[in-house]
C-alpha positions as CSV (number, residue, x, y, z in Angstrom):
1,M,0.0,0.0,0.0
2,P,1.5,3.4,-0.9
3,Y,2.6,5.5,2.0
4,Q,-0.1,8.1,1.4
5,A,-2.9,5.5,1.7
6,T,-1.4,4.1,4.8
7,L,-0.9,7.5,6.3
8,R,-4.5,8.5,5.5
9,K,-5.8,5.3,6.9
10,N,-3.9,5.8,10.1
11,I,-4.9,9.4,10.5
12,I,-8.6,8.7,9.9
13,A,-8.5,5.7,12.4
14,E,-6.9,7.9,15.1
15,L,-9.3,10.8,14.5
16,K,-12.2,8.4,15.0
17,R,-10.6,6.8,18.0
18,H,-10.0,10.2,19.7
19,K,-13.1,12.0,18.4
20,D,-14.1,12.9,22.0
21,D,-10.8,14.7,22.6
22,L,-9.6,16.0,19.3
23,D,-7.8,18.9,21.0
24,G,-5.8,16.5,23.1
25,F,-5.0,14.3,20.1
26,I,-3.8,17.2,18.0
27,E,-1.7,18.6,20.9
28,D,-0.2,15.1,21.5
29,I,0.6,14.4,17.9
30,L,1.7,17.8,16.6
31,T,4.2,20.3,18.0
32,P,3.0,23.8,18.9
33,Q,4.7,25.2,15.7
34,E,3.0,22.6,13.5
35,I,-0.4,23.5,15.0
36,E,0.3,27.2,14.4
37,T,1.4,26.5,10.8
38,I,-1.7,24.5,10.0
39,D,-3.9,27.2,11.6
40,E,-2.1,29.8,9.5
41,R,-2.6,27.9,6.3
42,I,-6.3,27.5,7.0
43,K,-6.7,31.2,7.6
44,L,-4.7,31.9,4.5
45,M,-7.0,29.7,2.3
46,H,-10.1,31.4,3.8
47,A,-8.7,34.8,3.1
48,L,-7.9,33.9,-0.5
49,V,-11.5,32.6,-1.0
50,A,-12.8,35.8,0.6
51,G,-11.1,37.7,-2.2
52,K,-8.3,39.5,-0.2
53,T,-5.2,40.3,-2.1
54,Q,-2.0,38.3,-1.5
55,R,-0.3,41.4,-0.1
56,E,-3.2,42.0,2.3
57,I,-3.1,38.4,3.5
58,A,0.7,38.4,3.9
59,E,0.5,41.6,6.0
60,E,-2.5,40.5,8.0
61,L,-1.1,37.1,8.9
62,G,2.5,38.1,9.1
63,I,3.6,35.6,6.5
64,S,5.6,35.8,3.3
65,I,4.2,36.4,-0.1
66,T,5.7,33.1,-1.2
67,T,3.5,31.3,1.4
68,V,0.4,33.1,0.2
69,S,1.3,32.4,-3.5
70,R,1.6,28.7,-2.6
71,G,-2.0,28.9,-1.2
72,S,-3.2,30.6,-4.3
73,R,-1.7,27.8,-6.4
74,I,-3.5,25.2,-4.2
75,L,-6.8,27.0,-4.9
76,Q,-6.1,26.9,-8.7
77,Y,-4.6,23.4,-9.0
78,G,-4.8,21.5,-5.7
79,R,-6.8,18.4,-5.1
80,L,-9.2,20.3,-2.8
81,Q,-9.5,23.4,-4.9
82,G,-13.3,23.3,-5.1
83,S,-13.8,22.3,-1.4
84,W,-12.1,25.4,-0.1
85,R,-14.8,27.5,-1.9
86,K,-17.7,25.8,-0.1
Protein backbone atom coordinates (compact mmCIF):
# COMPACT_ATOMS: atom_id res chain seq x y z
CA MET A 1 0.00 0.00 0.00
CA PRO A 2 1.46 3.41 -0.93
CA TYR A 3 2.57 5.47 2.04
CA GLN A 4 -0.13 8.12 1.39
CA ALA A 5 -2.90 5.52 1.68
CA THR A 6 -1.37 4.06 4.83
CA LEU A 7 -0.91 7.50 6.35
CA ARG A 8 -4.46 8.51 5.46
CA LYS A 9 -5.84 5.27 6.91
CA ASN A 10 -3.88 5.76 10.14
CA ILE A 11 -4.89 9.40 10.52
CA ILE A 12 -8.58 8.67 9.94
CA ALA A 13 -8.51 5.74 12.37
CA GLU A 14 -6.87 7.85 15.08
CA LEU A 15 -9.25 10.77 14.55
CA LYS A 16 -12.19 8.39 14.97
CA ARG A 17 -10.61 6.80 18.03
CA HIS A 18 -9.97 10.18 19.66
CA LYS A 19 -13.09 11.99 18.43
CA ASP A 20 -14.12 12.87 21.98
CA ASP A 21 -10.84 14.71 22.58
CA LEU A 22 -9.57 16.00 19.26
CA ASP A 23 -7.79 18.89 20.97
CA GLY A 24 -5.84 16.45 23.09
CA PHE A 25 -5.03 14.27 20.09
CA ILE A 26 -3.81 17.24 18.05
CA GLU A 27 -1.72 18.57 20.92
CA ASP A 28 -0.18 15.14 21.49
CA ILE A 29 0.61 14.37 17.87
CA LEU A 30 1.73 17.81 16.63
CA THR A 31 4.21 20.32 17.96
CA PRO A 32 2.95 23.82 18.85
CA GLN A 33 4.71 25.15 15.74
CA GLU A 34 2.98 22.57 13.50
CA ILE A 35 -0.41 23.48 14.98
CA GLU A 36 0.30 27.17 14.40
CA THR A 37 1.40 26.52 10.81
CA ILE A 38 -1.73 24.50 10.01
CA ASP A 39 -3.93 27.18 11.56
CA GLU A 40 -2.11 29.83 9.53
CA ARG A 41 -2.60 27.86 6.30
CA ILE A 42 -6.33 27.46 6.98
CA LYS A 43 -6.69 31.21 7.64
CA LEU A 44 -4.72 31.90 4.45
CA MET A 45 -7.02 29.73 2.34
CA HIS A 46 -10.15 31.35 3.78
CA ALA A 47 -8.72 34.83 3.15
CA LEU A 48 -7.95 33.94 -0.47
CA VAL A 49 -11.46 32.59 -0.99
CA ALA A 50 -12.84 35.80 0.57
CA GLY A 51 -11.06 37.75 -2.18
CA LYS A 52 -8.33 39.45 -0.18
CA THR A 53 -5.18 40.31 -2.10
CA GLN A 54 -2.03 38.32 -1.54
CA ARG A 55 -0.30 41.38 -0.13
CA GLU A 56 -3.19 42.03 2.32
CA ILE A 57 -3.08 38.43 3.50
CA ALA A 58 0.70 38.45 3.94
CA GLU A 59 0.54 41.62 6.02
CA GLU A 60 -2.50 40.52 8.05
CA LEU A 61 -1.10 37.09 8.91
CA GLY A 62 2.55 38.14 9.10
CA ILE A 63 3.63 35.58 6.50
CA SER A 64 5.63 35.76 3.29
CA ILE A 65 4.17 36.44 -0.12
CA THR A 66 5.70 33.11 -1.15
CA THR A 67 3.52 31.27 1.36
CA VAL A 68 0.44 33.14 0.17
CA SER A 69 1.33 32.37 -3.46
CA ARG A 70 1.56 28.69 -2.58
CA GLY A 71 -1.96 28.86 -1.15
CA SER A 72 -3.16 30.58 -4.29
CA ARG A 73 -1.70 27.78 -6.42
CA ILE A 74 -3.48 25.24 -4.22
CA LEU A 75 -6.80 27.00 -4.93
CA GLN A 76 -6.06 26.88 -8.66
CA TYR A 77 -4.55 23.41 -9.04
CA GLY A 78 -4.82 21.53 -5.74
CA ARG A 79 -6.79 18.38 -5.14
CA LEU A 80 -9.20 20.25 -2.82
CA GLN A 81 -9.50 23.40 -4.92
CA GLY A 82 -13.30 23.25 -5.09
CA SER A 83 -13.76 22.28 -1.45
CA TRP A 84 -12.12 25.44 -0.14
CA ARG A 85 -14.80 27.52 -1.86
CA LYS A 86 -17.74 25.84 -0.08
